[in-house]
C-alpha positions in Angstrom: -41.5 -93.5 -91.8 -42.6 -96.2 -94.3 -41.9 -99.6 -92.9 -40.2 -100.7 -96.1 -37.4 -98.2 -95.6 -36.2 -100.1 -92.5 -35.7 -103.5 -94.1 -32.4 -105.1 -93.4 -29.8 -105.3 -96.2 -31.9 -103.1 -98.4 -30.3 -100.2 -100.4 -32.1 -97.3 -98.9 -31.9 -94.5 -101.5 -33.1 -90.9 -100.9 -33.3 -88.2 -103.6 -32.6 -84.5 -102.9 -34.0 -82.4 -105.7 -32.9 -78.9 -106.5 -33.9 -76.3 -109.1 -31.8 -78.2 -111.8 -34.1 -81.2 -111.4 -37.2 -79.2 -112.4 -35.3 -77.3 -115.1 -34.2 -80.6 -116.7 -37.9 -81.6 -117.3 -39.4 -78.1 -117.7 -36.7 -75.9 -119.4 -38.8 -72.7 -118.9 -38.8 -73.0 -115.1 -37.3 -69.9 -113.4 -33.9 -69.8 -111.7 -32.9 -67.5 -108.9 -30.9 -65.5 -111.4 -33.5 -64.6 -114.0 -35.7 -61.8 -115.5 -38.2 -60.6 -112.9 -39.2 -57.3 -114.5 -36.5 -55.2 -112.9 -36.7 -52.5 -115.6 -40.4 -52.0 -114.9 -39.7 -51.6 -111.2 -36.9 -49.1 -111.8 -39.2 -47.0 -114.0 -42.0 -47.1 -111.3 -39.7 -46.2 -108.4 -37.5 -43.8 -110.3 -37.9 -40.9 -107.8 -37.9 -42.9 -104.6 -34.5 -42.6 -102.9 -32.8 -45.8 -101.8 -35.4 -48.1 -103.5 -34.3 -47.0 -106.9 -30.6 -47.2 -105.8 -31.1 -50.8 -104.6 -32.8 -51.8 -107.8 -30.2 -50.2 -110.1 -27.4 -51.7 -108.0 -28.8 -55.2 -108.4 -29.5 -54.8 -112.1 -25.9 -53.8 -112.7 -24.6 -57.2 -111.4 -26.0 -59.1 -114.4 -26.9 -58.4 -118.1 -30.1 -58.7 -120.1 -32.3 -57.5 -117.3 -31.5 -60.4 -115.0 -31.2 -60.1 -111.2 -30.3 -62.4 -108.3 -33.7 -62.8 -106.8 -32.4 -64.2 -103.5 -29.9 -61.3 -103.1 -32.4 -58.6 -104.0 -35.2 -60.0 -101.8 -32.8 -60.4 -98.9 -31.6 -56.8 -99.4 -35.2 -55.5 -99.3 -36.1 -57.7 -96.3 -33.3 -56.5 -94.0 -34.1 -52.8 -94.6 -31.6 -49.9 -94.4 -31.1 -48.5 -90.9 -28.3 -46.3 -92.2 -30.6 -44.1 -94.3 -32.2 -41.1 -92.6 -35.5 -41.4 -94.5 -37.6 -44.6 -94.0 -38.5 -46.3 -97.2 -39.6 -49.6 -95.6 -43.2 -49.3 -97.0 -41.9 -48.9 -100.6 -39.4 -51.8 -100.0 -42.2 -54.1 -98.9 -44.3 -53.2 -101.9 -41.4 -54.1 -104.2 -40.7 -57.3 -102.2 -44.3 -58.5 -102.6 -44.2 -57.6 -106.3 -41.0 -59.7 -106.8 -42.5 -62.6 -104.8 -45.7 -62.6 -107.0 -43.6 -62.4 -110.2 -41.6 -65.4 -109.0 -44.8 -67.4 -108.3 -46.2 -66.4 -111.7 -43.1 -67.6 -113.5 -43.3 -70.9 -111.7 -46.9 -71.4 -112.6 -46.3 -70.5 -116.3 -43.4 -73.0 -116.6 -45.5 -76.2 -116.7 -45.0 -76.9 -120.4 -42.9 -80.0 -121.0 -42.1 -81.9 -124.1 -44.0 -85.2 -124.5 -40.8 -87.1 -123.9 -40.0 -85.2 -120.7 -43.5 -85.8 -119.4 -43.1 -89.5 -120.1 -39.7 -89.5 -118.4 -40.9 -87.6 -115.3 -43.8 -90.1 -115.0 -41.3 -92.9 -115.1 -39.3 -91.3 -112.4 -42.4 -90.8 -110.3 -43.4 -94.5 -110.7 -39.8 -95.6 -109.8 -40.0 -93.6 -106.5 -43.5 -95.0 -105.6 -42.7 -98.6 -106.5 -39.3 -98.6 -104.7 -40.5 -96.5 -101.7 -37.8 -93.8 -102.4 -38.5 -90.7 -100.5 -37.7 -87.3 -102.1 -36.5 -84.1 -100.3 -36.8 -80.9 -102.3 -36.1 -77.2 -102.0 -38.3 -76.5 -105.0 -41.6 -74.6 -104.8 -43.1 -75.9 -108.0 -45.6 -78.8 -108.1 -44.6 -80.3 -111.4 -43.3 -83.4 -109.7 -46.4 -83.6 -107.5 -48.5 -83.7 -110.7 -46.4 -86.6 -112.0 -46.8 -88.5 -108.7 -50.5 -87.9 -108.9 -50.7 -89.3 -112.4 -48.4 -92.2 -111.6 -50.5 -93.1 -108.6 -53.7 -93.2 -110.8 -51.9 -95.5 -113.2 -50.7 -97.7 -110.4 -54.2 -98.5 -109.3 -55.4 -95.4 -107.5 -58.9 -94.3 -108.4 -59.5 -91.4 -110.7 -61.4 -89.7 -107.9 -58.0 -88.9 -106.2 -58.1 -91.8 -103.7 -57.2 -95.5 -104.0 -58.2 -98.8 -102.4 -56.5 -100.0 -99.3 -53.0 -101.5 -99.9 -52.8 -100.3 -103.5 -49.7 -98.4 -104.6 -49.7 -94.6 -104.6 -48.9 -91.2 -103.3 -51.4 -88.5 -102.3 -51.0 -85.1 -100.7 -53.1 -86.0 -97.7 -50.1 -87.9 -96.3 -47.5 -87.7 -99.0 -46.1 -84.3 -97.9 -45.3 -85.6 -94.4 -48.2 -83.8 -92.7 -51.9 -83.9 -92.9 -52.6 -81.5 -95.8 -56.3 -81.5 -96.6 -57.6 -80.6 -100.1 -59.0 -77.1 -100.4 -62.3 -78.3 -101.8 -63.1 -80.0 -98.5 -64.4 -76.6 -97.5 -67.3 -77.2 -99.8 -68.2 -80.7 -98.5 -66.2 -82.8 -101.0 -64.4 -85.9 -99.7 -66.8 -86.3 -96.8 -65.9 -89.2 -94.6 -62.7 -90.2 -96.4 -60.3 -87.4 -95.2 -57.6 -88.8 -93.1 -53.8 -88.9 -92.9 -52.8 -91.5 -95.5 -49.7 -93.7 -95.4 -48.2 -93.4 -98.9 -45.6 -95.4 -100.7 -43.1 -92.5 -100.5 -42.8 -89.0 -99.2 -42.2 -85.7 -101.0 -40.8 -83.4 -98.3 -40.8 -79.8 -99.5 -38.5 -78.0 -97.2 -39.4 -74.5 -98.4 -43.1 -74.9 -98.8 -45.0 -75.2 -102.1 -47.0 -73.1 -104.5 -50.0 -75.4 -104.1 -50.1 -75.0 -100.3 -52.4 -72.2 -99.1 -53.2 -70.9 -95.6 -56.9 -70.7 -94.8 -58.4 -67.2 -94.4 -58.2 -66.1 -90.8 -55.1 -68.1 -89.9 -52.1 -66.2 -88.6 -48.4 -66.7 -88.9 -46.6 -68.8 -87.8 -49.1 -71.2 -89.4 -50.1 -74.4 -87.5 -51.0 -77.9 -88.6 -54.5 -77.6 -90.0 -54.0 -74.1 -91.4 -52.5 -75.2 -94.7 -54.6 -76.8 -97.5 -53.4 -78.1 -100.9 -55.2 -76.5 -103.9 -54.3 -78.1 -107.1 -57.2 -78.8 -109.6 -55.4 -81.8 -111.0 -55.2 -83.4 -107.5 -58.6 -82.3 -106.2 -61.7 -83.6 -107.9 -62.2 -81.6 -111.2 -64.3 -78.6 -110.7 -65.8 -75.9 -112.9 -64.7 -72.2 -112.7 -67.4 -71.3 -110.2 -66.4 -73.9 -107.7 -62.7 -73.0 -108.2 -63.5 -69.4 -107.4 -65.4 -70.4 -104.2 -62.5 -72.5 -103.1 -60.1 -69.6 -103.6 -62.3 -67.4 -101.5 -61.5 -69.6 -98.5 -57.7 -69.2 -98.9 -55.1 -66.5 -98.7 -53.9 -65.3 -102.1 -50.2 -66.0 -101.5 -49.1 -69.7 -101.1 -47.2 -71.0 -98.1 -43.6 -70.7 -99.2 -40.4 -69.5 -97.6 -39.3 -66.7 -99.8 -36.0 -67.0 -101.5 -34.0 -64.9 -99.0 -30.8 -65.8 -97.1 -32.5 -65.5 -93.7 -34.4 -68.8 -93.1 -35.4 -68.2 -89.5 -39.1 -68.8 -90.3 -38.2 -72.5 -90.6 -37.6 -72.6 -86.8 -40.9 -70.9 -85.8 -43.3 -72.8 -88.0 -44.8 -76.1 -86.8 -45.3 -77.5 -90.3 -41.8 -76.7 -91.7 -40.2 -77.9 -88.5 -42.0 -81.3 -88.9 -41.0 -81.6 -92.5 -37.3 -80.8 -91.7 -37.4 -83.4 -88.9 -38.7 -86.0 -91.3 -36.0 -85.0 -93.9 -33.3 -85.3 -91.3 -34.6 -88.8 -90.3 -34.7 -89.9 -93.9 -31.1 -88.7 -94.6 -29.8 -90.3 -91.4 -31.4 -93.7 -92.3 -30.2 -93.7 -96.0 -27.1 -95.4 -97.3 -27.3 -93.7 -100.7 -28.3 -90.1 -101.2 -28.6 -88.7 -104.7 -28.6 -84.9 -105.2 -30.0 -83.9 -108.5 -29.7 -80.3 -109.7 -28.7 -78.9 -106.3 -25.5 -76.9 -106.1 -25.2 -77.0 -102.3 -24.9 -73.2 -101.9 -22.8 -72.1 -99.0 -25.4 -69.4 -98.2 -28.0 -72.1 -97.2 -26.4 -72.7 -93.8 -29.3 -74.5 -92.3 -29.4 -77.0 -95.1 -25.7 -77.5 -94.9 -25.9 -78.3 -91.2 -28.7 -80.8 -91.8 -26.8 -82.7 -94.5 -23.6 -82.7 -92.5 -25.0 -83.8 -89.2 -27.5 -86.4 -90.7 -24.5 -88.3 -92.2 -22.6 -88.4 -89.0 -21.6 -92.0 -88.0 -23.6 -91.7 -84.8 -26.8 -92.0 -86.9 -25.6 -94.7 -89.4 -22.3 -96.5 -89.1 -22.7 -98.3 -92.4 -21.0 -97.5 -95.7 -22.7 -94.6 -97.2 -22.6 -93.1 -100.7 -23.5 -89.6 -101.9 -24.1 -89.1 -105.6 -24.1 -85.5 -107.0 -25.8 -84.9 -110.4 -25.6 -81.5 -112.1 -25.4 -80.3 -115.6 -22.4 -78.1 -116.5 -19.3 -78.2 -118.6 -17.9 -75.0 -116.9 -14.7 -75.8 -115.1 -15.2 -73.0 -112.5 -18.7 -74.3 -111.7 -17.4 -77.9 -111.4 -14.8 -76.8 -109.0 -17.3 -74.8 -106.9 -19.7 -77.8 -106.8 -16.8 -80.1 -105.7 -15.7 -77.7 -103.0 -19.2 -77.2 -101.6 -20.0 -80.9 -101.4 -16.5 -82.0 -100.1 -16.8 -79.4 -97.3 -20.0 -81.2 -96.1 -19.3 -84.9 -96.8 -15.6 -85.4 -97.2 -14.5 -88.2 -94.8 -18.1 -89.2 -94.0 -18.9 -91.2 -97.1 -18.0 -92.1 -100.6 -18.7 -89.1 -103.0 -19.4 -89.5 -106.7 -19.9 -86.6 -109.1 -21.8 -86.5 -112.5 -22.0 -83.4 -114.7 -24.1 -84.7 -117.6 -27.4 -83.7 -116.1 -30.5 -85.3 -114.5 -32.0 -86.8 -117.7 -28.8 -88.5 -118.7 -28.0 -89.9 -115.2 -31.6 -91.2 -114.7 -31.4 -92.8 -118.1 -28.1 -94.5 -117.4 -29.5 -95.8 -114.1 -32.4 -97.3 -116.0 -34.9 -95.2 -114.1 -36.3 -93.5 -117.1 
């Protein structure tokens, strides 16, 4: 834990970032209910029993080719013991296809307006300068990119590292565990690779699309198996070097797929460490700001973490929870209120805002 977060009489703020946070800055970012090529899958598996039935059923729940990715991937993961014929191989193929489509949509959603890029950079600098840790359920590395650029502007060197005691964030320590750069396989960063204390933490509870397991490692992955592979964070390389780096890594990044069963969190050393750090940050904060997170009742593990971390046994001071979402829909507003009140009512002061991330951050003077 950064020492600055333990100073007496200081307002200790923690941000919890959901999909709505990324969507505010990068409007093309995918959501769980989105177009993932369901029509192509239905055409491909037209004659394969329950696979086609599952796909058609999920498609019928929404219009315009959209599906609930979490629901469909969960359905494909749990299988179908009530069918006589086993279609598990076909279900796994569809599952992997959907996961890759999800990753591809995240990677293709990096385009932001110049104003949004500027605002995200301001938010990153605010978090670094004020030692504000961020907990996120997002897989994308859009905010990681902003933190990297902010660190360079705040005195970190353009080579990706910075002089001792200068302000910054870097992935070697900023994710909460020692996450080495993937180009270290090829001899880059010799002698300067170590766990770095950064000015803030970005705790990614469900993994990240720029974290990759090394070839030969086996699940559940251990500390040392995961490397970060982002060309904007690593020293810039040409295409040949990038290809050589990729050959050392598994093709699918280390993420917890968007399914309802999150049991893999318990069995993985890295995720277990990140969740412990997140719990500690929440327990030590007196102001927690949720941005773009709807507090879904289906994410039971997260609900337990939020509820128990705010118990008075951990922090007896006055605590405040701020919820920032963007909606004008009365039904959605009611659902958000019910979800958050069921977790925090009676434990702290609760404040709701429905004008979105950019508006709230602007009113706070952060961007």
